[in-house]
C-alpha positions in Angstrom: -8.3 -0.3 -26.2 -8.6 3.4 -27.2 -5.3 5.4 -27.0 -5.0 9.2 -27.2 -1.5 10.4 -26.8 -0.6 13.7 -25.3 0.6 16.4 -27.7 3.2 17.9 -25.3 5.1 15.7 -22.8 5.3 16.8 -19.2 8.6 17.9 -17.8 10.2 15.1 -15.9 11.4 15.7 -12.3 15.0 15.4 -11.0 15.0 11.7 -10.3 17.5 12.2 -7.4 14.8 14.2 -5.6 11.6 12.2 -6.2 10.1 11.7 -2.8 6.8 9.8 -2.9 3.7 10.6 -4.9 4.6 14.1 -6.0 5.0 13.6 -9.8 2.8 12.0 -12.4 3.4 10.6 -15.9 2.0 11.8 -19.2 -0.9 9.4 -19.5 -3.5 7.6 -17.4 -6.0 4.8 -18.0 -9.8 5.6 -17.6 -12.8 3.3 -17.8 -16.4 4.4 -17.1 -19.3 2.3 -15.8 -22.7 3.4 -17.2 -26.0 1.5 -17.7 -24.7 -1.5 -15.8 -21.6 -2.1 -17.9 -18.0 -1.0 -18.2 -17.0 1.0 -21.3 -13.9 0.2 -23.4 -10.7 1.2 -21.5 -9.0 4.4 -22.8 -5.5 5.7 -22.3 -5.6 9.5 -22.4 -3.3 12.4 -21.4 -3.1 12.9 -17.6 -5.4 15.6 -16.6 -8.2 16.8 -14.3 -11.6 15.3 -14.0 -14.8 17.3 -14.0 -17.3 16.3 -11.3 -20.6 17.8 -10.2 -20.7 19.2 -6.7 -23.3 16.6 -5.8 -21.2 13.6 -7.0 -21.6 10.5 -4.9 -17.9 10.1 -3.9 -17.7 13.7 -2.6 -20.6 13.2 -0.1 -20.6 9.5 0.8 -17.0 8.4 0.3 -17.8 5.6 -2.2 -14.3 5.2 -3.4 -11.5 2.5 -3.3 -8.0 2.2 -4.5 -4.9 0.0 -4.7 -1.2 0.5 -4.8 1.5 -1.5 -6.6 4.8 -0.9 -8.3 6.6 -1.4 -11.6 10.4 -1.8 -11.6 13.0 -1.2 -14.3 15.5 -4.1 -14.5 19.2 -3.7 -15.3 18.5 -5.0 -18.9 15.8 -2.3 -19.4 12.8 -4.6 -19.0 9.9 -3.6 -16.8 8.5 -5.9 -14.2 5.3 -5.8 -12.0 5.1 -7.4 -8.6 2.0 -9.6 -8.0 -0.4 -7.2 -9.9 -3.2 -9.8 -10.1 -3.3 -10.0 -6.3 -3.8 -6.3 -6.1 -6.6 -6.3 -8.7 -8.3 -9.3 -7.0 -8.1 -7.4 -3.6 -9.6 -4.4 -5.3 -12.6 -6.5 -6.4 -13.1 -7.5 -2.7 -13.1 -3.8 -1.8 -15.6 -3.1 -4.6 -18.0 -5.8 -3.3 -17.8 -4.4 0.2 -18.7 -0.9 -0.9 -21.5 -2.0 -3.4 -19.4 -1.1 -6.4 -19.0 -3.1 -9.7 -16.1 -5.4 -10.0 -13.5 -5.1 -12.8 -12.3 -7.5 -15.3 -8.8 -8.2 -13.8 -7.2 -9.5 -17.0 -8.5 -6.6 -19.1 -7.3 -4.1 -16.6 -3.9 -5.8 -16.2 -3.6 -5.6 -20.0 -4.4 -1.9 -19.9 -2.0 -1.3 -17.1 0.8 -2.9 -19.1 0.0 -0.8 -22.1 0.0 2.4 -20.0 3.5 1.4 -18.6 4.8 0.8 -22.1 3.6 4.1 -23.3 5.1 6.0 -20.3 8.1 3.6 -20.0 10.6 6.5 -20.1 9.2 7.8 -16.8 10.2 4.7 -14.9 13.4 5.6 -13.0 16.3 3.2 -12.8 18.2 4.5 -9.8 18.6 2.1 -6.8 15.4 2.1 -4.7 13.2 3.8 -7.2 10.2 2.5 -9.1 6.9 3.7 -10.6 4.0 3.6 -8.1 0.7 2.5 -9.7 -2.5 3.8 -8.3 -5.7 2.1 -9.6 -8.8 3.9 -8.2 -12.6 3.6 -8.5 -15.1 6.3 -7.5 -18.8 6.7 -7.5 -19.7 9.4 -10.1 -23.5 9.7 -10.0 -24.5 13.3 -9.7 -27.3 13.0 -7.0 -27.7 13.2 -3.3 -29.1 10.4 -1.2 -27.4 7.6 0.7 -27.4 4.8 -1.8 -24.9 3.1 -4.1 -23.9 5.2 -7.1 -25.3 4.1 -10.5 -22.2 5.2 -12.4 -18.5 4.8 -11.7 -15.1 5.8 -12.9 -12.1 3.5 -12.7 -8.7 5.0 -13.5 -5.0 4.3 -13.2 -2.3 6.9 -12.7 1.5 6.4 -12.5 4.0 8.2 -10.2 7.8 7.8 -10.3 8.9 7.4 -6.7 11.8 6.8 -4.3 11.5 5.6 -0.7 8.2 6.2 1.1 10.0 7.5 4.1 12.4 10.4 3.6 15.1 8.6 5.6 14.9 5.5 3.5 15.7 2.4 5.5 16.5 4.3 8.7 14.3 2.9 11.5 11.0 4.7 11.9 9.5 6.0 15.2 5.9 4.7 15.7 3.4 5.8 18.4 1.0 3.2 19.7 -2.4 4.9 19.6 -4.5 4.3 22.7 -7.3 6.7 22.2 -8.5 6.7 18.6 -9.6 3.6 16.6 -9.0 2.9 12.9 -11.6 0.3 12.2 -14.0 -2.0 14.2 -14.7 -5.7 13.5 -17.4 -5.8 10.8 -16.4 -2.4 9.4 -14.2 -1.7 6.4 -10.8 -2.2 7.9 -10.0 -5.2 5.7 -10.6 -3.4 2.4 -8.8 -0.5 0.9 -11.4 2.2 0.9 -10.8 6.0 1.1 -12.7 6.5 4.4 -10.2 4.3 6.3 -7.4 6.7 5.6 -9.5 9.8 6.3 -10.3 8.4 9.7 -6.6 7.9 10.4 -5.4 11.4 9.7 -6.0 13.1 13.1 -4.1 10.5 15.1 -1.3 10.5 12.5 -1.1 14.3 12.6 -1.0 14.3 16.4 1.8 11.6 16.4 3.8 13.7 13.9 3.7 16.7 16.2 5.1 14.5 18.9 8.0 13.5 16.7 6.7 10.1 15.4 6.5 8.9 11.8 3.2 6.9 12.1 0.6 5.4 14.4 0.3 1.8 15.4 -3.4 1.1 15.7 -5.1 -1.1 18.4 -8.5 -2.7 18.2 -11.7 -1.1 19.6 -10.8 -2.4 23.1 -7.3 -1.0 22.9 -6.0 -4.4 23.7 -4.8 -6.1 20.5 -2.3 -4.7 18.0 -3.7 -4.3 14.5 -1.6 -2.3 11.9 0.3 0.9 11.1 -1.4 3.6 9.0 0.4 2.5 5.8 1.8 -0.9 6.7 1.1 -4.3 8.3 3.3 -4.9 11.4 5.6 -7.7 12.5 7.3 -8.4 15.8 10.2 -10.8 16.5 9.6 -12.1 20.0 11.9 -14.7 21.4 13.0 -15.8 17.9 9.5 -16.1 16.5 8.2 -13.6 13.9 4.6 -12.7 14.8 2.1 -10.6 12.9 -1.6 -9.8 13.8 -4.1 -12.3 12.4 -6.5 -11.2 9.7 -9.7 -11.1 11.8 -11.6 -8.7 9.6 -10.3 -5.3 10.7 -6.8 -5.5 9.1 -5.8 -5.0 5.5 -4.5 -8.3 4.0 -1.3 -6.8 2.6 0.3 -8.3 -0.5 3.8 -7.6 1.0 2.6 -9.1 4.3 1.7 -12.3 2.5 5.0 -12.2 0.6 7.0 -11.9 3.8 5.1 -14.9 5.4 6.0 -17.0 2.4 9.7 -16.0 2.5 9.9 -16.7 6.2 8.5 -20.2 5.6 10.9 -20.7 2.7 13.9 -19.9 4.9 12.6 -21.9 7.9 12.1 -18.9 10.2 9.3 -19.6 12.6 6.3 -17.3 12.1 2.8 -17.0 13.5 -0.3 -15.1 12.4 -1.9 -14.5 15.8 -3.7 -12.0 17.9 -1.1 -10.0 19.8 -1.8 -7.9 22.8 0.0 -4.6 23.2 0.8 -5.8 26.8 2.5 -8.8 25.2 4.7 -6.6 23.1 5.5 -4.3 26.1 6.4 -7.3 28.3 8.6 -8.8 25.6 10.5 -5.6 25.4 10.9 -5.4 29.2 12.2 -9.0 29.3 14.6 -8.4 26.4 12.8 -10.8 24.1 11.6 -8.2 21.5 14.5 -8.2 19.1 12.9 -6.6 16.0 9.8 -4.7 14.8 9.1 -3.9 11.2 6.3 -2.9 8.9 5.5 -4.2 5.5 3.8 -2.5 2.5 4.0 -1.8 -1.2 5.2 1.7 -0.6 7.7 1.1 2.1 8.5 -2.6 1.3 10.2 -3.4 4.6 10.4 -0.6 7.2 12.3 -1.3 10.4 10.9 0.3 13.6 13.5 1.6 16.0 11.3 3.2 18.6 7.8 2.4 19.8 6.0 5.1 21.9 3.7 3.6 24.5 2.1 5.3 27.5 4.8 8.1 27.7 7.6 5.6 27.3 9.9 5.1 24.3 10.7 1.4 23.7 14.0 1.3 21.8 14.1 -1.8 19.5 17.5 -3.4 18.6 19.4 -0.3 19.5 17.4 1.7 17.0 19.0 -0.3 14.2 17.6 -2.5 11.4 17.6 -6.2 12.5 18.9 -9.2 10.6 15.5 -10.6 9.7 14.2 -7.2 8.5 17.4 -6.8 6.4 17.1 -10.3 4.9 13.5 -9.8 3.9 14.2 -6.4 2.4 17.1 -7.9 0.4 15.0 -10.9 -0.8 11.9 -8.9 -1.8 13.8 -6.1 -3.6 16.1 -8.6 -5.1 13.1 -10.4 -6.7 11.5 -7.2 -7.7 14.6 -5.8 -9.5 15.6 -9.1 -11.0 18.7 -9.6 -8.8 17.3 -12.8 -7.2 15.4 -15.7 -8.6 11.6 -15.4 -8.6 10.8 -18.9 -7.2 7.2 -18.0 -6.3 6.2 -16.7 -9.7 5.4 -13.2 -8.4 6.8 -11.2 -11.3 4.7 -10.2 -14.3 6.8 -8.9 -17.1 5.6 -5.8 -19.0 8.2 -5.8 -21.8 
């Protein structure tokens, strides 16, 4: 692996005011795909790319990405949470968009090397981490709707705090009953750039109404799917329910971790198709005790208010529920080394 260190280190931010995705470390990992094969990975100073105006990704959106985190433990060690699962999922996204797959073990090795080089950027304050963004884009400089012949894969690192400015305070989510995120047979189950572009208008309109995010429904506006940056869970009559993976929902790593934790603790859980009317009826009947989102960025995000058809459904008195709190404590406890990793989810960097 080639390594070119920066001559001057970047100024680090005030770690008490990190926010999410605003700052980036000194170095990045870059690998190019040319003539049918990947080049040797390189770690180079963080900097801009030069792309031709006709580059494939700029016109046809042939781009995918992932998101995972590295955590600094109390003893100074660095830990990754389920990194192979993210890289395996990235390969599924690549196949869906006619892009070349990556060597997951080689990239994981490069990711660890990058984290070691920029280890002093990893914050240690409670609730902080380094967010890792692996990305692949089509780089062929030509127009025409066809898969690119060249690609660039890269990884950048960003020290972050909570995804939401209010931390674990319950979020306010609007159920979207006009726009659609992804149809069956589309790209909803992979992490491609176009999915997020398609979600921006509804999200912006929701923000203007005072909501944090949008909860998407299917193309019939009947079944619940996912939130813009999270999978969604409902606790109805003591059973934790989450939408089944039918092909239009991203199979979240945190979602899967939550389902495994629920099974471990004997809490009944179901992956099933859930209608929005079922959610509404459960609230009206006093059976909807908790709603929460799951994702790498937010981990566990309690939902305090659901907006639906000009009504605001208040969940659990707009407070974080017991199950949400337990899951957050368990997941973060494993990630930061405060609880035993019985599932083998942690990959040590150093």
